[in-house]
C-alpha positions in Angstrom: 0.0 0.0 0.0 1.5 3.3 -1.0 1.1 6.5 1.0 -0.2 9.7 -0.7 1.7 12.9 -0.1 -0.4 14.7 2.5 1.0 18.2 2.0 0.1 21.1 -0.2 2.5 22.5 -2.8 3.3 25.4 -0.6 4.2 23.1 2.3 6.4 21.0 0.0 8.1 24.1 -1.5 8.8 25.3 2.1 10.1 21.9 3.0 12.4 21.8 -0.1 13.9 25.2 0.6 14.4 24.3 4.3 16.0 21.0 3.4 18.5 22.6 1.1 19.2 25.8 3.1 18.9 24.3 6.5 21.4 21.5 5.8 18.9 18.6 6.0 19.9 17.2 2.6 23.6 17.4 3.6 22.8 15.6 6.9 20.9 12.9 5.1 23.8 12.3 2.7 26.2 12.0 5.6 23.8 9.7 7.5 23.4 7.4 4.5 27.0 7.6 3.2 25.6 9.0 0.0 27.4 11.4 -2.4 25.9 14.7 -3.4 25.7 13.5 -7.0 23.9 10.3 -6.1 21.4 12.3 -4.0 20.9 14.9 -6.8 20.3 12.1 -9.3 17.6 10.6 -7.1 16.0 14.0 -6.7 16.2 14.6 -10.4 18.5 17.6 -10.4 22.1 18.2 -11.3 24.8 17.7 -8.6 26.4 21.0 -9.4 23.0 22.8 -9.0 22.5 21.2 -5.6 26.0 22.3 -4.6 25.3 25.8 -5.7 22.0 26.0 -3.8 23.6 24.7 -0.6 26.4 27.2 -1.0 23.9 30.0 -1.6 25.6 30.7 -5.0 22.3 30.1 -7.0 18.6 30.5 -6.2 16.2 27.6 -6.5 12.9 28.0 -8.2 9.6 27.0 -6.7 9.0 24.0 -8.9 12.4 22.6 -7.9 11.8 23.3 -4.3 8.5 21.4 -4.5 10.4 18.5 -6.2 13.0 18.5 -3.3 10.2 18.7 -0.8 8.5 15.7 -2.3 11.8 13.8 -2.3 12.4 14.7 1.4 8.8 13.6 2.2 9.5 10.2 0.5 12.9 9.9 2.1 11.4 10.4 5.6 8.8 7.7 4.9 11.5 5.3 3.5 13.7 5.8 6.6 10.6 5.1 8.8 10.5 1.7 7.2 14.0 0.8 8.4 13.9 -0.7 11.9 16.0 0.9 14.5 19.4 2.1 13.3 19.7 -0.6 10.7 20.4 2.1 8.1 23.9 2.3 9.6 24.5 -1.2 8.2 23.6 -0.1 4.7 25.5 1.6 1.9 24.0 3.0 -1.3 24.2 0.7 -4.3 26.2 3.3 -6.2 28.9 3.2 -3.6 28.8 -0.6 -3.3 29.1 -0.9 -7.1 32.1 1.5 -7.2 33.8 -0.4 -4.4 33.1 -3.8 -6.1 34.2 -2.4 -9.5 31.0 -3.5 -11.3 28.3 -1.3 -12.9 25.2 -0.4 -10.8 22.8 -2.1 -13.2 24.7 -5.4 -12.8 24.7 -5.1 -9.0 20.9 -4.3 -9.2 20.4 -7.5 -11.2 22.4 -9.5 -8.7 20.2 -8.1 -5.9 17.1 -9.1 -7.9 18.6 -12.7 -8.1 19.1 -12.7 -4.3 22.9 -12.7 -4.5 23.2 -9.7 -2.1 21.3 -8.8 1.0 19.7 -5.4 0.3 16.9 -3.0 1.0 14.9 -1.0 -1.5 14.1 2.3 0.2 11.8 4.1 -2.2 13.1 7.4 -3.3 16.4 6.7 -1.6 17.1 3.9 -3.9 18.7 0.5 -3.2 21.1 -0.1 -0.4 23.4 -3.1 0.2 24.2 -4.4 3.7 27.9 -3.8 4.5 29.9 -7.0 4.0 26.9 -9.3 3.8 26.6 -11.0 0.5 24.4 -13.9 -0.2 21.5 -13.7 2.3 
C-alpha cells in the first residue's frame, strides 16, 4: 500500500527550501553515506546545481523546491520503514558498485537474483548491507 503525499505544494516548497538551506539534505547524505551527485540524481537535479543551492551561489525556483520537498517527504517515509538504526549497516548501491568495480545495473540485477542482502528504500534507492553477501 502506498502513501499519498499529505502536504500542499506550498508546504512541499517550504520543506524543499528548508531542506537545502537548513542542511537537511547534507545531513541525510552523511547519515546514509551518499554522495551529493547520487542524491541529486535521485531527486532529479544536477549535482552542481545542488551544490550551488547549498552554498547560496544560486537560487532555487519554486518547482524545484517542490520536487525537493516531495523527495524529502518520500525519504522520511522510507527511513521510517527501516527498523532501529539498521540504516547504519547499509551503503548506497552506487557506492557498493564502485567499491566492487561493477556497474550499478549489474549489482541491481544481482540483488534481484538474491545474491546480495539489500533493501529498497523508495526514493532513496537500493542499499546493500555492508559486508553481507548472499542472504
